[in-house]
N, C-alpha and C positions, 0 to 999 in steps of 0.2 A: 210553552208546555207540550212535551209529548203527548199524543193521545194514542192508545194501544190500538191497534190496528186489529179488528173481529173478524175474519173470513165467515162467509158460510158456508163455503165449499174449501174439502182442501182437496187437491192432485196429488197424487203418490205414482212417483215415476220410478222404479228401479233401474238402474243401470249399470249394465258389465258388458264393455267392450264392443260399444256402439254406434263409433266415430263414424260410419257415412252415413249412417240415417238420423243422429241426435239431434244436430242444429233443426233439422223440419220437425221432427216430434214437439223437440220447446218451442218453436216459433207458429205452429200452430193451433198450442196451449195460448200463447199469450197475446194471439187477436181474438180471443173470446169476446163475443159482445158480451156474455155474461160476465163481469170484471171482479166481482166481491168474492176471490179465492187464493189461496195460497196454493205454491206450488212446491213441494218437495221433492226434489232429485236426490237418491239415494243411490250414490256411489260405490258399486258392493267390489272394490278392491279391481278396479279397470287395469290392464296394461298396456292399453292403447290411451289416445286421445283425451279421450271421454270426459277424464275428471279434469283436463285442462278449460276443455268446453264449456262445462260445467259452471267451472268457475268465472269465468267471463260472463255467461247469461246472469249470474249472481250482482255480479256489478254493476249491470243495466237496468235490474227492477226488483224492487225491492220486496214485491211478492215472493221471490226465490229464495230457499234456502235450499244450502245443499249439508251433505251431511256424507262424509267419506269412511268409508268401513273396509275392512278387510274381506274377502269375499267366501261368502258363506250360501250362496245362492239367494234365487229370488224370493223364497218367502220368507228367510231373515231381513233380506232388503224392505220387501214390502211390511213386514212387521215394526221395523225400527217407524218406518213413514204412521203406521198406526199409533205408535207411541209418542210420536211427537206432532202428532194430526191437532188443531185448535180449531178447524172446522165443524159446523153442526154436521154436515154430511161428508160424505168420504166418495171420491171419485179415483179410479184407477186409469192409466196408460201407461202403454209398453215402450219402451225407447225406442223400438225399432218399425212402432206404427206412427200414425198421425188422425188428427179427427178435424173434421167441418167447424168452421169457427161459430157454430150453434148447438152444438155440443152439450155444454152446461147449461144453458139457457135453456133447450126441451127438455135436459131431465130436471131443473129444476122448477121450471114453469109446472110439472106434473105433480108436484107435493100436492098432496091434501091434507084433511084432520087425520085419515088413516093409514093413508099409505105411508110405508116404511122401507120400500122396496121399489124403485124403478128401472124397467129395463128396458133396453132397445137393441134394435137389430144390430146389423155390423154388416161391412162393404168388404169381401176379402178379395183382396188383389192376387190374380194368380199368376204366378212365375213371372218372367222379366221382362213379358211382353203387358204387364199390368192389365190384363183382361179382368173383368170384375163380375163376380157374384154376389148379390143381394139378398143380402136374409132380411127381411120386415115384416115384424111381428104383427103389426096394426095395433087397434088402439082395444086392449081388453083387461077385466080386471076378475081379479078371483079372492075368496074371501078363505081364511083357513077352514071351513065347514067346508069348502068344495076345492079344495087343493090340489085334489086328483085331474082335476080338468087341466090345470096346468100342466099339467105331465102329457097327457092323451091328446089336448088340442092344441097346446102351443110349444108341447115337445120340449117342456125348460131342462130337462137332462141334457139337452144339446146346446145346452146354451149357458154352461157353466163358465163359460169364459167369466173374468174378474171386470174386464174392462166394458164399455157400454152399459153400467148399473150405476145407482146414486143406491149406497148403502147408508145407515143412519147410526152416527159417531156413537149415540147412548145403549143404543142397542148391541154393537160390538163390545164398546168396554164393561157395563154392565153385566154381559154374558160371557166375559172373556173368550172371547173368539179372536183366536187368530189363526195362522199359517203354520201348517206342520213342518216344520225344519228337514224333518225325514223323509219328505215324500216332495219328488223330482218332475212331478208329472202328476197333473188333477188335481194338483191342491188349488187351484181356484176352485173346482166344485166342490170338493169336500167344505171350505171356507165357504161357501152357497149355500149347503146343504145345515150347513150348523146353523148360520145365520136365519134360514126360514123354519127352524125348528120354535126360533122364537119369536115369530111377527106371524099375524091374521090376515094380513091384507098383501098382497104383490099387484103390480100394475106393468102390465105392457104401454108402449108407445111406440106409435108408427114413427119409422123412419129408421135411417142407417148411418147415421154421421159418425161413425167410430171405422178407420178404414185398417184393416188389418194385414200387414204383409206377411206372407209364406213362403216367398222365396229366399227370406234370412237364416241367416247362422245363428242367430243369437236367442232369445228367448222364447220365440214364435217358432221352433224347430228342435224336438226333442220326443225321446221314446219313454212308452211309461214302463215302470219295473212292475212283477207283481206285487210289491207291496204295496204301490202308490193303487193300482187295480185293484186291490182285496180290499185295501181303506175304503175306499170309494165303495164297493161293493156292500160291505158290513155297514155304511152308515147309511145307504140307501137301503138297507134291510130294515134296518131300525127307523126309518123313516116311513117305510111300508107300516109298521108296529104300531110306530104314533098317529099315521091317518086313521087307522082299523078303530083305534080309542073314540076319536071323536066324528068318524064320519059319518055320513047322514044314510040310511036305509036303502036310496037308489042309485048310492056310488057303486062304481063297476071296478072293482080295482085288478082288470085282468090287464089291463096297461102298465098298471106297477109292477105287476109279477114278470110280464115280457120283460121289461128293462130289465128288472134285477137277474131275471136269464141270461140276457144278452152280457151283462156286467161280468158275471158271473162265468160263462166263457170268454171273455175278453183278459179276464184273471189268470185264467188256465193257458191261452193261446201268448199271454208275456212270458210265459215259464221257456218260451223257445225265441223269444225277441232277441234277434242276433247282438246288440248293445247291452242286455241284461240276462244273456242267457245265465241257466243255471246249469249247476252239474246234474248228471244220470241219476243219482243218488238224492238229490234234492228235487228233482222233479218228480220224481215214486213217491218221495216223503208226500206232498204236495196234492198229489193227485190220491193218493189213497188214504191222504187225510179229509176228504171232501166226506161231506156228512151224507144220511140217507137223503135227507130231506132238500138238500142240493142237488143230488142227483133229479131226485122228482122234480124239482126246478127246473130243470133241463129238458126232464122228458117231455113236461107238460107244458110250458111254454114258449122253449127255445123255437123259435122257426125260421129257415132260412133255406133260399133258392140256389145257395152253393154246394155242389157235388160233394166239393173238400169236405167243409164244414159239416153237412149231414153225415157223413160218412166218420169223421171224427165225435159227432154225438151219439150216432150208434155205440162206437167202442165204450163210449163212457156211459154211457145207460148199463150195457151190460157190464160195467167196471173191468173192462180188459184193459187197463192201466199202460200193461207193458207193450201191448201190441198199439195202442193210444200214441206211448211215447216215442215207438218205431217209426209209426205212419207220420207224426209233427215234424220228426226230426227230416224225415225224408221230402216231406212236404217245404219245410223250410231251404233247407239245402238245394233242393230243386228252383226255388223263388229266388235264390241266389246268385245261382247261377244264372239262371236266364235274365236275371238285372244285368250281369258283367257282360254277359254276351252283346246283349242289345244297349 
């Protein structure tokens, strides 16, 4: 009689043209000391040998399931993984990264009766020389009543990466939380915020078992568009409203407003991003469309020691949008020229 395999954790790996790194990634998952998992590899229309590598691995280990689909982006690939997941908990790994063999065990062993989101730090591998920068968050727990501390103390907004976390599948499915297919940068931060809206406890654990490679041209290197940045800003603004409803009287929300002002400036900065640069007409329309409350947010909370950004801030506060546009166009062109020379 065949006994149905019931994994505790589903590991979702989206793949697109990751041939040079894929074997190392999959091998690092298969040697986990925690073995009760399924591995869903979503081939998002790869044009190199990635699909063949995936199929070869599926022949060797019955915990692996491969899904081939047309190329629609990492959000679509992760969503397919969520649709197919059978585990009670969800973990993500990107195909150009790899993990320590205790990655799943440390995450799973940290689950208790209340925690519905486990977050661990990561190890950044910088450049081809593979120098490391370690982000270790330590052991810390926050409840829905003091989520502000997760942002002010643990800089949760900087931990928006989808990997190095353990999500509860019931929370995801009951609330129909999915990655936005129209957002191609910051989609994991948006996913995390939507998830946090629905839970009461976040647990940070010490360690950095996830190795994030920054030199690749795959999933880990792309630019944010204005739409992506603004979606994150809008969600974070709604998050502050939600916190206001249930905050304790001694909560200081200044750190959240500061984060919100920084994200708003990132939205504006994205209008001039070389990869997603808008036309002059579109840029000015977005600038003129800023609400008075958003201008006030920048005026009160956006602080920077970078002279170029300070000057831009002053132009924005004074609503000198044409001069702001000319200044930032010049600024980006100068940066591009210096980059080409160097």
